[in-house]
C-alpha positions in Angstrom: -70.9 -52.9 10.1 -69.4 -53.1 6.9 -68.1 -56.1 4.8 -64.3 -56.9 5.1 -64.3 -60.1 2.9 -65.6 -61.5 -0.4 -69.4 -62.3 -1.5 -69.1 -66.0 -0.5 -72.8 -66.6 -1.6 -71.4 -68.4 -4.8 -67.9 -69.6 -3.2 -69.3 -73.0 -4.2 -69.2 -72.7 -7.8 -66.2 -70.8 -7.8 -64.0 -73.3 -5.7 -63.6 -76.9 -5.0 -63.9 -78.0 -1.7 -60.1 -78.6 -1.2 -59.8 -74.9 -2.2 -62.3 -74.0 0.1 -60.7 -75.9 3.1 -57.3 -74.7 2.2 -58.5 -70.9 2.6 -59.9 -71.8 5.7 -57.0 -73.5 7.1 -54.5 -70.9 5.9 -56.0 -67.7 4.9 -52.8 -65.8 4.3 -51.7 -68.3 1.8 -53.4 -66.6 -1.0 -55.0 -63.3 -0.5 -56.5 -61.5 -3.6 -55.2 -57.8 -3.4 -58.9 -56.6 -3.1 -58.9 -58.0 0.1 -55.4 -57.4 1.6 -55.6 -55.4 4.5 -53.2 -52.2 5.3 -51.8 -50.5 8.5 -51.9 -47.3 8.6 -50.2 -44.8 11.1 -51.9 -41.2 11.5 -49.8 -38.2 12.1 -51.0 -38.0 15.8 -49.3 -41.9 16.0 -52.9 -44.0 16.0 -52.5 -47.1 14.1 -55.3 -48.5 12.3 -55.6 -51.9 10.4 -58.1 -53.0 8.3 -59.8 -53.2 4.9 -59.4 -50.0 2.6 -63.0 -50.2 0.6 -62.2 -46.2 -0.6 -59.3 -44.6 -1.4 -59.1 -41.4 -3.2 -57.2 -37.8 -3.1 -58.8 -36.7 -0.2 -58.1 -39.7 2.0 -59.1 -43.2 2.6 -61.9 -45.5 4.1 -60.7 -48.3 6.5 -63.0 -51.0 8.1 -61.6 -53.1 10.8 -62.2 -56.6 11.3 -65.3 -56.2 13.0 -66.8 -53.9 10.5 -66.4 -50.6 11.6 -65.6 -48.0 9.5 -63.2 -45.1 9.9 -62.5 -42.4 7.2 -59.0 -41.0 7.6 -57.7 -37.7 5.5 -54.7 -37.9 3.5 -53.2 -35.1 5.1 -53.6 -37.2 8.7 -51.6 -40.3 7.0 -48.0 -40.6 8.0 -47.6 -44.0 6.6 -49.7 -47.2 5.3 -48.3 -50.4 4.6 -49.9 -53.6 2.9 -50.7 -56.4 6.1 -48.7 -59.6 5.2 -51.4 -61.2 7.0 -55.3 -61.8 5.8 -57.7 -60.0 7.8 -59.4 -63.7 8.4 -58.2 -65.2 11.7 -55.7 -67.9 11.6 -57.0 -71.2 13.5 -60.2 -70.0 12.7 -61.5 -74.2 13.0 -59.2 -74.7 16.3 -62.6 -74.4 18.3 -64.5 -76.5 16.0 -65.4 -80.3 16.4 -64.7 -82.3 13.2 -68.3 -82.3 12.6 -69.0 -78.7 12.7 -65.6 -78.1 10.7 -67.3 -80.7 7.8 -70.6 -78.9 8.3 -69.1 -75.6 7.5 -67.3 -76.8 4.3 -70.4 -78.6 3.4 -72.2 -75.2 3.9 -69.4 -73.4 1.8 -69.6 -75.4 -1.1 -73.4 -75.4 -1.2 -73.4 -72.0 -1.7 -74.2 -71.7 -5.7 -75.8 -68.7 -6.1 -75.4 -67.7 -9.9 -72.7 -64.8 -10.8 -74.0 -61.7 -11.9 -72.6 -61.2 -15.3 -71.5 -57.6 -15.9 -74.0 -55.7 -18.1 -76.9 -58.0 -17.4 -78.2 -56.1 -14.1 -80.7 -53.4 -14.6 -79.8 -50.1 -13.9 -81.9 -47.5 -11.8 -83.8 -45.9 -14.9 -84.1 -49.8 -16.6 -86.7 -52.0 -14.8 -86.0 -55.8 -14.3 -87.9 -58.0 -17.1 
C-alpha cells in the first residue's frame, strides 16, 4: 500500500520524547496540513476518506488508512472537506502494556537517520559520489 503519514526514520532528531508521546496519545491535537485527511463525497453518493496524495485539475488521488489508493476524477467530486481528526487512530496505546508503550517510545526516539538536505541528493543523471 501507499504511505499515509510522515517518514519517521528521523523522528528522534525532530521531536523530543515528550512530543512523540503526545503525538501518539493525541494524534489529532496537532496535524500537519500535508497529513490532514479529507472526506470526499462523489456524485454517485460514495463517501471516501483518506489522505490526498495528488491533486490537479483532472482530479485527486486519495489513500485510505489501509494504504489503498483511489483516483477520483474532478467531475465525480460533489464535495470535499478537511477531516478534523487525524487519520492516525485515537487510543492507539489502549491495547499496549506499559512496557510495550515504553518500548514503542524508545524505538521512535531511536530513529535518527540524518535528514536529506534538499539540493544534496543525486539526480538520475548525476552519479552518487
